[in-house]
N, C-alpha and C positions, 0 to 999 in steps of 0.2 A: 178472916183476912187470908187471902191465898198468897203463897210464897213460891217464887220461881228462881231458877238460876239466872235468868236474864229477861228483861222486858225490852222490847223494841217498840219505840213510839214513832209512828208514821210508817205506812206500808206502801209507799210509792216505789220508784225504781230501786233505790238503795235499801230502804227498809224491808221490802219483800225479799230481796236477796240476802240481807243480813239474817232475817228470820229463818230462811232456808238453811244457810250455812251453820247457824247455831244448832238448829234442830237435827241436822244430819250428823252432828258430832255427838248426839245423844244427850244434849242438855234439855232441861225442862224450860221451855220458853213461852212467853206470852207476847203477842203482837196486838197493838191497838191502833186504831185510826179514827180520825174525826169523821170520815166519810165511809163509803163502801168502795174499796179499791177493786179494780182500777177505776178512777174517776177523773173528771175534767176540771177539778177545782185548783189543782196545783201545777206541778211541772212535768207530769208523766202521762201525757195523752197526745192525741193527734195522729193516730194510725201508725206513723213510722218515724224513726229517728235515725240520723246519720251515724255510721261507724266508719272510721278511717284509720289507717296506720300512718300515713304521711302527716304527722302531727306538727303543724307549724307553731303551735303554742309553746312547746318546749320539748326537746328530744327525750327528756326523762319520762315523758308519758308513754313512749313507745313500748318499753318492757311491760308496763301495766296493761297496755292494749293487747299485746301478744297473749298475756294470761287471760284477759277478758274474752278474746276470740275463742280460746280453748274452752273456757267455762261456758260460753254461750252454746258451743257445739255439744258440750257434755249435757247441758240442760235440754237441748233438743232431743238428744238420745233418751234421756230419762223421762221426759214428758211426752215424747211422741209427737211434738208440735214443731212445725217449721217456724223458726224465729229469726234467723240471720240470712239475709238475702244479698248476694254479691252482685254488684253492678259496675264496680270500679268507682274511683273518686277523682274529682277534678279540684285542684287548688289553683286558682287563677288570679292574675293581677299584673301590674307592672313588674319588671324583672327585679327591682329592688324592694318591692313590697313584702311585708312579713308573711303574708299568706302563701305566696309563691316561693319566696326564698327560704322561709322556715320549713315548708314541706320538703323542699329540695335538700336542705341540710339534714333533716330527719332520715330521708331515704339514703343519703350518702353515708351517714353515720352508722346505720343499721343494715346497710346493704339490701334495701328493699327494692324490688323491681319497680321501675317507673319509666315513663316516656315523657319527654318534653315536646309540647306542641305549640306552634304559633296559632294566632287566632284563626287563620285560614285553614290550617290543618285540623284544628278542633272542629270547625264547622263542616269540613269535608267528612270527618269521621262521624260526627254527631250533629245532624242538620238542624236540630232545635236550637243549638247554640249560635249566637250572632254577636260575639264579643268584639270590642273595638280594636283598631290598629294599635300595636304596642303592648297588647295583652299577651302574656305567656301562661300556658296551662301545664300543670304537672298531672299526668294520669297515672294513678297507682291502682293496679288491677284488683287488689284485695278489699277495696272500700265497698261500702254498700249501706244497707239499712236494717234496722231491727223492727219487728212487729211489736209495738209498744204494749198494747193491752195483753197480748198473748204472753209476753215475757213476764209481766207482773203476775198474771194468773198462774203461769207455770211455777214460778217461785213459791207462791202462796199455797198452791195445791200440793206441791211436794213437801213443803214445810209441814203442812197438816198431816201428810202421810207419815212423816217422821215424828209425829206426836205434838207439834206446836198447837197452841190455843190461839185463836184469832177472835178479837172482839171489835166489831165495827160500829160506826155511829157513836163513838166513844172518844170524846175530846179530853186531852190532858189539860187539867186545870192548874196544877202545880206539882212540884216534886221536892223531896228532901233527901239529903244524903248524910250518912254518918259513917263511922268506922266499920260498921258491919255490912252496909249496903245502901239501898235506896228504897224510898217509899213513894209510890205514884198515886196521885189523887185525881179521880175523874168526878163528874157530877153526881154519880150514883155509887161509886165504889172506891176502894183503895187496895193497892197491891204492894207487896214487898218482893224484893229480889236482891241477889248478890250484886248484880250489875244492871245497868241500863244503857241502851244505845238510843241516842236522839237522832232521828232522821226526818225532822218535820219541815224541811224546806223553807218556804216563805214564812212559816210560823216560828222559825227558830229564834228570831230576835225576841219574841214574847217569852220563850222558854229559857233563854239565856240573856237576861237583861244587861248584864255587864258586857256582853259582846255586841249589844245593839248598835253602837257607833261603827262597827266594822262589817256588819252584815246588812246589805241593802236589797230588799225585795224590789223587783222591777216587773213592769207589765210589757209583754211582747204580744205581737199579733202575727199569725200566719194565715195564708189563704191558698186555695186551690183554684187554678185557672184552666179552663177548657182549651184544648189545642184544636186547631183546624184539622189536623191529622192526628188522632189520638195515639197512633202507633209511634210517633216521634218521641213521646214522653213515657213510653212503657219501659220497664226496668232494663230490658235487653238493649235498648237504644239510647238510654239516658242515664249516665253516671250521676251519682249524688255530687253536689258541688259546694265549695266555699269560694267566694271571689270578692276581690276589692275593686270597686268601680268608683268614679268620682262622687257618686251619691252616697257611698258608704259600703259596708261589707254585707253581702247577701249570701244566703245559703238556700239550697233547694234539693228536692227529691223527686223521683219519678212517680208516676201514677201508681197508687196502691191504696185500696180501700175506697178511695174516691178517684174517678177517672179524670185526673187533671194533674198539672204540675204544681207541686207544693213549694211555696217560697216564703221566706221571711227576711227581715233585715236585723242584723246584730244591733242590740240596744234599741231598736225600733224608734220610738219618739223620746227616749231617755226619761221615762216616767217612773219615778220612785213612788211606791205604793205601800199600803197595808193590805194583806190578803182578805180581811173582812170587809173592806170598803172599796176595793178596786172596781173600776168600771169594766164590766164584762161584756158590754155592748161594743161591737166593732163599728166604727164610724167611717164616714167618707174620707176623713183625713187619714185614718189608719190605712184604708185600702189604696189611697192615692200614692202612698210611698211604694207599695208593691206593684201597683198597676204601671207606674212610670218605668220601673225596672223591667217588667215584662215587655212593654212596648219597645224598649230600646234593645234589650239583649236576648229576648226570646220571642220575637215578633210572631212566630208561627204558633205560639201558645197564648196569644193575646185575645182570648175569648172570654166567655162569661165567667164570672166568679162563682164557682160551684158551692163553696163553703168557706167559712173563715172561723177562726178560733182565737181566744185569748189564752195565753199561757203565762205562768208566773215563774220567774227565776230569782235566785238569791245570790247576789254578787259579793265577792271579796274585792277589795280595791285592786289587788294584783291579778284578779280573775283566775286564780288557782282554787284548789279545794281546801276544805278543812277536814282533816282526819287525825284525830288525836284523843288522848285522854284529857278530861277536864283538868285544868291546871290546879284546881283546889279540891276536886273530888275524883280520885282515880278510879272509883267504881263506875264513873259515867264516861261513856265514849261519845264523842261528837263526830257525826258523819253528815256534813251538810255544806251549804254554800258552794255548790258545784259550779256556780258562775255561768250557768247556761250551757255547759258542754259536758255534763256528767252522765247522761243516760247510757251512752255507749260503754262506760266503765262499770255499770251497776253490778255486773256479775262478779267482778274482782273486788269492788268496793265492799260487797257483802262478805267476802272472804277476809278482807283486811279488818273489817269491823269485828268479825268473829274472833280473829287473832287477838285484837286489842282487848276485847272483852274477856276472853279466856286466859290469855297469857300476859297481857299488858304490853305486848310488843308484836311486831310483825317482821317477816323477812322481806317483804315488799319495800321498794324504794319510795318512801313517803316524806323524805326530809323537807321538801319545800311546801308540804301540806300540813305541817305541824302547827299547833297554836300554843303560845304566841309564835309568830314568825321568827325563825332562827332558833327555836327551842331545841335542846338536845336531851329532852327528858326521856325519850324512848330508847 
């Protein structure tokens, strides 16, 4: 039976980063994953993911984001790979809607550069946008997107360079904890470690049964639409966006990897699922939600659907994260339930997980992400 300082279970966005941060600190670490990362079975795929500083969800995310940006740039330098692409970000909606007003509050609180645009000013500056009268848009110039697969590969490659062991196609069956550490069981082997970090995303309810009522995996669909003029949705002409429209909250990104506008709707069809039985076929109903949005608000990108993809997210009811020590087993760190907006934070989440694993605490502000909510155990 092999023994490690720490075992990281799940090597997606957060798990790959955690493995890297633990390994670079000189710890003997093992990472295991049910699949071969990066893969399309969970929450960390789809060519690109938004990163933005004007965070409407809560101002306390902004300091974490600033550290995330710095760590992504550091990872670029160490890996030699371009990972973070700046386009600017748009947060749009009615003046009193949380997407616009929350982004504005974050910018004002942290003195972030930004510009307020009317719907006509937005269309003049970025012709692909055609938002309705009464919509206000906040443009924050530091927003952009991350190259998803390259980010995960960079973390895993550098983790291995620092001595980490990675085992893929190796599913966690169950685990045990005692005063000395943890024991992890797979179909073919078992491993022991002083600490374990769980980063299994939509599979987290299976690995933490007592948390199951609070963690809800959900099915989302994104699609890429061909533009009449492809230059309109290239990164230099098309900021990433979050926007609230009468049909719901939508998010989108410029052409990257696939030559089309990428778009999704927050909570999509509100489908609660289990990752082993989820329908991974994209239906006409799925696409209709996105096509209707494109027709109304991005008519010059209302072309052929070039590709579509199913993505899984795991939500907390308050749509914040879970970052804490297990309340009964302090050798176990829980890093999951990022509620659909965690990828951009992955670089700093790995640092936080390494802090919690090594020291049992972190200097990063994670008060509202502890479990149970309101806990002051750290």
